[in-house]
C-alpha positions in Angstrom: 26.2 43.7 -25.1 27.7 41.4 -22.5 27.8 44.2 -20.0 24.0 44.9 -20.4 23.2 41.2 -19.9 25.4 41.1 -16.8 23.7 44.1 -15.4 20.3 42.6 -15.9 21.3 39.5 -14.1 22.7 41.5 -11.2 19.4 43.3 -11.0 17.5 40.0 -10.7 19.7 38.7 -7.9 18.3 41.0 -5.1 14.8 40.5 -6.4 15.2 36.7 -6.1 16.6 36.9 -2.6 13.7 39.3 -1.6 11.0 36.9 -2.8 12.7 33.7 -1.6 11.5 33.8 2.1 7.9 34.6 1.2 7.1 31.2 -0.2 8.2 29.1 2.9 6.7 31.6 5.3 3.3 31.5 3.7 3.5 27.7 3.4 4.5 27.3 7.1 1.6 29.6 8.3 -0.9 27.3 6.7 0.6 24.0 7.7 -1.9 21.6 9.2 -1.2 19.6 12.3 -3.3 17.3 14.5 -4.2 16.7 18.1 -6.0 13.7 19.5 -9.0 13.0 21.7 -9.8 9.6 23.1 -13.3 8.7 24.3 -14.4 5.5 26.1 -17.7 3.6 26.2 -18.5 0.3 28.0 -21.2 -2.1 26.8 -22.2 -5.7 27.4 -22.7 -8.4 24.8 -26.3 -9.7 24.5 -25.3 -13.0 26.2 -23.4 -11.3 29.1 -24.2 -12.7 32.6 -24.8 -9.1 33.8 -27.6 -8.5 31.3 -29.3 -11.9 31.7 -29.3 -12.0 35.6 -29.0 -8.5 36.9 -31.2 -6.1 35.0 -31.6 -2.9 37.0 -28.9 -3.8 39.5 -26.3 -1.2 40.5 -22.5 -1.7 40.1 -19.2 -0.1 39.4 -16.4 -0.6 36.9 -12.8 0.6 36.6 -10.1 -0.2 34.1 -6.5 0.7 33.2 -5.5 2.1 29.9 -1.9 2.3 28.8 -1.4 5.3 26.5 1.6 6.3 24.5 1.3 9.6 22.5 4.7 11.0 21.5 5.6 13.7 19.0 8.3 16.3 18.8 5.9 18.9 20.3 4.3 16.8 23.0 5.1 13.6 24.8 2.8 11.5 27.0 3.2 8.0 28.3 1.3 6.7 31.2 -1.6 4.7 32.7 -5.0 6.1 32.8 -7.4 4.7 35.4 -11.0 5.8 34.9 -13.7 4.5 37.2 -17.4 4.6 37.0 -19.0 4.0 40.5 -22.7 4.5 39.8 -23.6 2.1 36.9 -27.2 0.7 36.5 -27.5 -2.4 34.4 -29.8 -1.6 31.4 -32.9 -3.6 30.7 -31.8 -4.4 27.2 -28.7 -5.4 25.2 -28.6 -2.3 23.0 -27.9 0.2 25.8 -24.4 0.9 27.1 -23.3 0.4 30.7 -21.2 3.6 30.5 -22.1 6.4 28.1 -19.4 7.8 25.8 -17.0 9.8 28.0 -13.9 11.8 27.3 -10.8 9.9 28.6 -7.9 12.0 27.4 -7.2 14.9 25.0 -4.0 16.6 23.8 -3.6 20.3 24.4 -0.8 20.8 21.9 -1.1 20.7 18.1 1.7 18.6 16.6 2.8 17.1 13.3 0.9 14.1 12.0 2.8 11.0 13.2 0.1 8.4 13.4 -2.4 7.5 16.1 -1.6 7.3 19.8 -1.1 3.7 21.0 -3.8 2.7 23.5 -4.3 -0.6 25.2 -6.8 -1.6 27.9 -4.8 -3.8 30.2 -7.3 -4.5 33.1 -11.0 -4.4 33.8 -12.5 -4.8 37.2 -15.6 -4.2 39.2 -18.8 -5.7 40.5 -22.6 -5.7 40.1 -25.3 -6.3 42.6 -24.9 -7.2 46.3 -25.3 -10.3 48.3 -25.8 -13.8 46.9 -26.3 -12.7 43.2 -23.2 -10.5 43.2 -21.0 -10.7 40.0 -17.3 -9.9 40.3 -15.4 -8.8 37.3 -11.6 -9.2 37.1 -10.4 -9.4 33.5 -6.7 -8.9 32.5 -4.5 -9.3 29.4 -2.6 -12.5 28.7 1.1 -12.3 29.4 3.9 -14.4 28.1 5.0 -17.1 30.6 1.9 -16.8 32.8 -1.2 -19.0 32.7 -4.2 -17.6 30.7 -6.4 -15.7 33.1 -9.9 -17.1 33.8 -11.5 -13.9 32.4 -9.1 -13.0 29.7 -9.2 -9.5 28.3 -8.5 -9.3 24.6 -7.4 -5.8 23.6 -6.9 -4.2 20.2 -9.9 -5.5 18.3 -10.2 -3.0 15.4 -13.6 -1.7 14.7 -14.8 0.1 11.6 -13.9 3.8 11.5 -16.8 6.2 11.5 -17.9 9.7 12.3 -20.2 11.3 14.8 -20.9 14.7 16.3 -17.2 15.1 17.4 -15.9 14.1 13.9 -14.0 11.2 12.3 -12.9 8.5 14.7 -10.9 5.2 14.7 -12.3 2.7 17.1 -10.7 -0.2 19.1 -12.3 -2.7 21.4 -11.1 -4.7 24.4 -13.4 -7.6 25.2 -13.5 -9.8 28.3 -14.0 -13.5 27.6 -16.3 -14.7 30.5 -18.0 -11.5 31.7 -18.6 -10.5 28.0 -18.0 -6.8 28.5 -16.7 -4.4 25.8 -14.5 -1.4 26.4 -14.6 0.7 23.2 -12.0 3.4 22.7 -12.6 6.1 20.0 -9.6 8.1 18.8 -10.5 11.4 17.2 -7.8 13.2 15.1 -8.6 16.9 15.3 -7.1 19.2 12.6 -5.3 22.2 13.9 -2.7 24.8 12.7 0.9 24.4 13.8 
């Protein structure tokens, strides 16, 4: 009796080892990861000097974005410096100065590890020419330095939403005196590892 029970157990051991790798392999093949895309849009507050005095004027804007997006599969840290040379000031407050534009996108799918850290650190540019020209130079506040005249407040969290690209998380940087908004939308895009 004991011998038969022992033989049955021995017969199950190879079967157990044969089936063991199948579970993790199937689970790994279907494991979901993520990659991120960041879009930018620039708008003006309704009381912005640009909108009240320079409707239809031409101008240009550039800004600096510090980006840190690190994972085991992909590492990126650096400063992005987009510029928009041909901006026309809209005739109303509801229209953006810069339409939504792709700023950065990851090529590699990686494990979920949270959102990339993005901060707008500087905003500069000008609108119009001659006597009515408006210069924009907004920067972040730094410890130990006087508050800048046109302080740039980054990291204002906006409501999450979705559009034609999918679900997004939105953050705003706003300049105090020039009343311009730089909106960053972070899209988490599902992918297979």
